[in-house]
C-alpha positions, 0 to 999 in steps of 0.5 A: 734402099741402095745409095744409087736409088737414094741419089736418083730420088734426091736429084729428081726431087731437086729438079722437080721442086727447085726447077720445074715448080718455080718455072710453072709458078713464074711462067705459066701462072699470073704474076700475083699467083706466081709470086704467092706460089714462089713464097710458098715454095721458098718458105714451105716446100723447099725447106721440107724437101731439103729436110726430107732429103737430108733425113734420107742422107742421114741414113747413110751419111758416109755416102750421101753427105753431099745431098744438103750441100747440093740442095743449097747450091742448086736452089739459087742456080735453078731459080736463076735459070727460071727468071734468067737472072741470078738473084743474090738474095737467094743465097741467104735462103740457100744458107738457111736450107744448108743449115737445116739440111745439115741438122736433119742429116746429122740428127738422123745419123745420130738418132739411128746410132742411138737406136742401134745401141750406140755402135 
């Protein structure tokens, strides 16, 4: 898969998971259910998304190194857009998403290197 295609997939995935899904959870669902959906997003869906995208970035780390960083940056910004207020506490989650993403990306990169025989 080309770098352009992987980049497109990453950007669309971040838009859907970190902007559209929280918008639906906050605006179109009742307040209790919306809060529950936000917790599911913060603790399950977003980390899995960041891990998946970071694994994809690890397949071509020289060109796709930016994916975990972008995910960490857009998460609090997109949620701030949804709730129309920048929530500073979300930067803690953002830092955790960055750490997990970097580990997944670097682990994938070195795992692929080992599988190829260390070249």
